[in-house]
N, C-alpha and C positions, 0 to 999 in steps of 0.2 A: 599484770594488767592485760597482757596480750590474750590470755585465755578468755577473759570477759569480752575482749574485742572480737575474737573469733566466734563467740557465742552470738554476738550481734550480727556478724556477717552471715552466719548460717540461718538467720531469721529471714533474710532477703528472698531466698527461693520459696520459703513458706508463704510469704506475702504475695508473690507472684501467682501461687496456686490458689489464692483466695481463702487460705486457712485462717479464718477470723479468730475462732476460739483457741486454737493451738498457739497462735502468736500472743494472745492475751495471757494465757496460762504461762507461756515462756517468759513474759516480762515479770510476772510475780515470782516465778521460780528463780529467775536471775536476781531479783531483789533479795530473796531468801539466801542464795548462795553468797552474794556480795556482802550481806549483813554479817556473815560469819568470817569474812576476811577483815576482821575488826582492826581499825587504825586508831590509836589514841594519843599520838604525839605529833608535833609540829614540824617534823623533818620528813622529806620525801622517803617513802619506803615502797615495797613491791615494785622496785624499779625494773623496767625492761626497755632497753634502748632509749627512746625519748619520752617514755611514759612512766608514771608513778603516781602516788597520791599521798597527801598528808590528811589530817583530820578535817580540814575545811573542804578539800575537794572530795574526800570520802563521803561526807554527809550530803554534799550537793549532787554527787552521782546517785546516791540512794534516792534523793528527792526526784531526780530526773527519771529513774526507772519507775518509781511509784506513780508519778504524774502521767508518764507515757502509757502505763497499763490502764490508768483511770480514763485517759482520753479515749481508748478503744472501747471501754465499758460505757462511756457516755454517749458514744456515737452509734448506738444500736439501730437508729433509723436508716443510716447509710447501708448497713448490712441487710436490714429488713427489706429495703426497696432496691437492693442490688445497684446502688448508685456509684459505680466504679469502686467497689469496695476493695478490690485487690490493689489498685493504684493508691487508694487512701492508706491502706496498711503499709505499703511500700514507703510512702513519704513519712509516716510516723517512725518506721524503723530507721530510715535515712537520717531523719532529724535526731533520733536518739544517738545514733553513731556519732554525729557531729558534736553533740553535747557531751557525750562520754569522752571523746578525744580532747575536746576543749578543756574539760575539768581535770583530765589526767596528764596533760602536756606539762613537761617541766622546762620548756624552752619557749621564749616569747614569740618567735616567728611561727612555731607550730601552733601555739595558742591563737595567734592572729589568723592563721589560715582556717582553722576550724571554727573560730568565732564568726568569721565572715561566711563560711559555708552554711551555717545554720540559717542564714537569710533565705536560701533557695527553697528548701522544703516548706518553711513557714509561709513564704510568699505563695507557693503553689496551693497550700491548704486554704489561704484566703481567697485566691483567684478561683479555685475549682469548686470549693464547697461553701463559699460565703453566701450571704442571703440576698442582699440588694445589688443592683447594677453598680452602685457606687463603690463596690469592693475593689474595682480596678483602680480607682483614684486612691483609695486608702492603701492599697498594696504598693502603689507608686510612692506615696508619702513615706511608708515604712522603708522602702528600698532606698530612696534617695537620701532621706535623713541619715540613715546608717552609712551609706557609701560615701556621702559627702564628708562625714566626720572621720571616716577611717583612713582616707588618703594621707592627711597630716601625720597620723599615727604611724603609718608605714614608712614615711620619709624619715621621721624622728627615730624609728627603730633601726633603719639602715645606717643613719648617722651615728647612733650609739654603738652599733657593731663596728663601724669604721674607726671609732675612737678606742674601743676597749677589746674588740675581737671576741666578744662573747655575748650571747643573749640568754644564758641559763639563769633561771630564777635564783639558784642558790648562790650566784656570784654578784647579784645586784647590790647587796649591802656593802661590798668592797668599794664600788665606784659610786660615789654620791655626786651627782651632777647638778650645778646650780645655774639655771638659765631659763628665764620665764617663757620664752617662745617654745623651747624644747619641752618644758614641763607642760605647757598648755596643749601643745600638739599631741603629746603622748596620752593625756588623760581625757581629751575632749570627746573621743569616740566612746569611752565608758560613760561620760556624763550624759550623752545622748541616749545611750542604751539603758541607763538606770530607770527612767529618764529624769533629768533635772528640769525644774520649772524654767520656762523660756523655750526649751527645746523638747517640750513634752507633747506637742500637738499631734504627732504621729500615733501616739498610743491610744487615745480614745477613738480616733478614726479606725485604726486597725481592729480594736476590740469590737466596736459596734458592727462592723461588716464581716468579721471572721465567724466561722462556724464554732460550735461550742468547744471542739478540740483545739482550734487555733487560739481561742481566748484562754483555755486552760494552760496551754504550754507557754503562751506569752506571759501570763500572770505568774505561773508556777515556777518556770525555770529561766526563760530568756532574759527577763529583767535582772536576774541574779548574775548573769554573765558579766554585766557592767560592774556590779559590786565586787565580784570575784576578781575581775581584771584590775580594778583599783587597788584591791588588797595585795595583788601580786607586784604591781609596778611601784607602789609607794616606798619600797625599801631603797629605791634609787633617788628618791626625791625628799629625803629627810630635811635637808636645809631649805629647799624650795617650799616644802609644805609648811614649815614653821612661819615663813614670811607671807605666803600667798593663800593659805587655805581658809583664812577668814572670809574671803570672797564667796567661796562655795558654800560655806556654813550659812552665811547671811542669805544668799539667794535660795537655798533649800528651805530654811525656816520661814522666811517671809513668803516665799512661793507656796509653802504648805498652807499658810493662812489664807491666801487668795484662792487657792484651789478648794479649800473647805467652803468658802463662800460660793464658788462655782457649783459645788455639789448640791447646795441647797436650792438651786434653781434648775436642776436637771429634771426633764420629764421622761427621758428614756432610761429604763432600768439598767441596761448594760453600760450606758454612758456613765451613770452614777457610780457603778462599781469600778469602772475604769479610772475615773478621776480619784476615787478613794485609794486606788493602787498608787497613783502619783504621790499622794500625801504620805503613804507608808514608806515608799522608796525615797522620799525627800528626807525622812527621819534616818533612814539607812545611810544616805549620802552624808548627812550631817555627822552621824556617829563616826563614819570612816575618816572624814576630814579632821576630826579632833586628834587622830593619830595616837590615841591612848589604848591601853589594853581593854578598858571598859568599853570604849567606843567601838572597837573592832569586833569584840565578842557580842556586844548588844546588837550591832548591825547584823552580824551572822545569825543570831537567834531570831531577829525580826524578819530576816529574809526567809528563813525556813517557815516561820509561822505564817507570814503573808502568802507564801507559795501555796500552802494547804487551804488557808481560809478563803483567799480571793478566788482560788480555783473552784472551791465548793459553792461560793455565791454565784459564779458564772454558770455552774451546773443547774442551780435552782432557777436562775433566770431563763435558762434554756428549756427546762421542764415546763415553766409557765408559758413560754413562747410556743412550745409544741402543742399545748392544750388549747390555748386561747388565740393564738395567731397574732399577738401584739405584745410589745414591751412597754407601752406607754402607761405611766402611773395613773393617768386619768381613766383609763379603760379597765385595768386589771385590779382595781380596788375591791376589797371584800373577799379576798381569796380564802380567808378562814371559814367562810360559809360553803364554798364549793370545793376546796381542797384542804380539808381540816387535817389530814394525815401529814401534809407538808408543813403545816404551820409550826410544829415543834422544830423542824430543821431550819426553818427561817429564823426562828428565835435563837437557836444555838449558835448558828454561824454569824448572825447579825451581832449578838452579844460578844462573840469572840473578835469580830471585826473592830469593835470599839474597845477591845483589851479588857474585858471583864474576867475576873478569876473564875476557874483555875487555868486559863488559856496560856499558851506559849507566847502570845502577843503581849500579854501583861508583863511577863518576865523580861521580854526584849525591850519593852518601853521603859521599864524601871531601870534597867542597865543603861540605856541610852540617856535617860534623864540625869543619872549620876555623872556620866561622861561629859554631857553638854554643860551642866551647871558648874562642874569643876573647871571646864575650859573657859567659860565666861558666865558670871552670875546674871548678866542681862538675858541669857537664854531661858532663864526660869519662867519669865512671864510669857514669852512667845510659846514655850512648850506647853504651859498650862492652857493657853487659849487654843492651841492646836488640838489638845486632848479633848477640850470642851466641844469644839466643832466636830471632832471625830464622833463623839456621842450624839451630837445634834443631827448630823446628816444620816447616821445609821438608824436612829429612831424615826427620822422622817421616812426613810425607805421602808422600814418594817411596818410603821403604822399606816402609810399610804397603801401598801400592797395588801395587808392582812385585814385591815378594818375599813369601815365605810360602806356605802351602798353598793350592792352588786349590780353591775351593768345589765340592762334588760336583754342584752344579746346572748347571755349565758343562762341556760336553764338547767343543765344537768349537774349532778354531783359527780365529781371526778376523784379518783383515788390514784395513788402512786403505784408503780410496778415494783416488784421485788428487786429488779436490777437497779432501779433508781434509789431505793432505800440503801442497798448495799454500797452504791457509789457515794452517797452522802455520808454514810457511816465510815467509810474508808478515808474520807477527808477529815471527819471530826475526831476519830479515835486517836490518830497520832498527835493531834494538838493537845490532847490530854495526857497521853502517855509519855511524850518527850519531856514534859516539865518534871517528871520524876528523875530525869537524868541532869537536873539543873546544877547539882553539886559538881558533876563532872565537867559541865560546860564552864 
């Protein structure tokens, strides 16, 4: 793992030199190299000091490299207008290093350190390249929600180390600790990061004010840190989980219903996509909390699918914002008349967002449906209504943006650039290809 870490470190001097395209090519080259260090089992391998990876962290690292490359490709306007582009590249490289080290750590204190470090570059991306002056407030929401929830986790980690003398992931299954306050403090930081309904307010605020790169990394990878952390620490909470997990399953499913209704009254395009992320991640949380094989793997598949699909929708929202200067659904209606070449991508990514075949989202939701219904038959009805709302708000978004009367402010026909089509294709293509590996998953 250290060779890939050194690869990342040597990208930092390139970023200071403002080498935009070499850094972008290096990300895709690293993705190619890492893909061939294939990991197919559930024990840590490629071990080097405190770092290693199993199949879950391997695929999440691949997703991180992919999304970071696409972030640079999506932010061409920063390069075009020389808007502190070398500093922007530096923050993306720094953010990728923290994500890579988070997913490859095999020790909880190391994971905690890099998990919290990912806040810093994300916050600078929102502060420095965000759109409205409210970005300062949204950055503070993002910072303080995460920091407030992470202090109890640090205290509970130190207490666990005091009791058992180890924070290695591989030893968690040996010491199963049953105590509600300890259990709650340890997982609360991950619940905020996912985010769970009730503590989700920071996510739509951060998405609306963030630049397209910030939205892509938030939706694509940073929310997955919460799910990955829960997956790692739950081996020490087997007894506690059996007793208390029904609380989080209930909150996530009922919260998903409420957020579906909230989506139906959004007028801001990015806000609608952000709230749909909350619904998808509530399904991920519900699957993880069932603590079954189906639940864990369904959550894992849906995390990967959501990371690609939601990131692609944010790219489309940014393309519209660049052309028309607005994200309001009342102003940007009738896009099929003035941007017909983008309408196909709107259709493809919108249909995948509501889990239409042959998308990876559908596979994840089918697996999660099995896990939740086997956990409690009552979940059947809630899950059906959530899936219905998912289709309703996605169709609402697609029909409002593509159809209707074109605003009198817009006169000209607009086409997409080649880089934008490439960007959207690189989001859409893996969603189709990974489903062919479903038997392996």
